[in-house]
C-alpha positions in Angstrom: 24.3 146.7 -122.0 21.7 144.2 -123.1 22.5 144.6 -126.8 24.4 141.4 -127.8 25.3 143.0 -131.2 27.6 145.5 -129.5 29.5 142.8 -127.6 29.7 140.7 -130.8 31.1 143.7 -132.6 33.8 144.0 -130.0 34.6 140.3 -130.2 34.8 140.4 -134.1 37.0 143.5 -134.0 39.5 141.8 -131.7 39.5 138.4 -133.3 38.2 138.7 -136.9 36.2 135.6 -136.2 32.6 135.8 -137.5 31.7 132.1 -137.2 30.2 132.5 -133.7 26.7 131.5 -132.8 24.7 134.7 -132.1 22.0 132.8 -130.2 24.5 131.2 -127.9 26.2 134.6 -127.5 22.8 136.2 -126.5 22.2 133.3 -124.0 25.6 133.8 -122.4 25.2 137.6 -122.2 21.9 137.1 -120.3 23.6 134.9 -117.8 26.5 137.4 -117.4 24.0 140.2 -116.9 22.3 138.4 -114.1 25.6 138.6 -112.2 25.7 142.4 -112.5 23.4 144.8 -110.7 21.3 147.2 -112.7 23.5 150.1 -111.4 26.7 148.3 -112.6 25.1 147.7 -116.0 24.9 151.4 -116.6 27.9 152.3 -118.7 29.0 148.7 -118.8 29.2 148.7 -122.6 31.4 151.8 -122.6 33.7 150.2 -120.0 33.9 147.0 -122.1 34.7 148.9 -125.2 37.4 150.9 -123.4 38.9 147.7 -121.9 38.9 146.0 -125.3 40.6 149.0 -126.9 43.2 149.4 -124.1 44.0 145.7 -124.2 43.5 145.1 -128.0 46.9 143.6 -128.7 47.0 141.3 -125.7 43.4 140.0 -126.2 44.1 139.3 -129.9 47.3 137.5 -128.9 45.5 135.3 -126.4 42.7 134.5 -128.8 45.3 133.6 -131.4 46.9 131.2 -128.9 43.8 129.7 -127.4 40.9 130.4 -129.6 39.4 128.1 -132.3 42.0 126.7 -134.6 44.9 127.9 -132.4 47.8 125.7 -131.5 46.8 125.6 -127.9 43.1 125.3 -128.5 41.2 123.3 -125.9 37.7 122.8 -127.3 36.4 121.7 -123.9 37.3 125.1 -122.5 37.2 127.4 -125.6 
């Protein structure tokens, strides 16, 4: 799961937000992957896609409440 484009695609499909910084996303993904063993990385993208699909409504709702431009946005934590 080292392809940041796939994780960005999931993010955009949930939020519709395309103004993210792809370089920052790639940096964050590399940090996250360091916390996951090579064995756990196998199939990780498929599990992430399934999680996003299974929780699509709730994730979109949370992003709408707390993401950029949302009423409860907290830029220091967003």
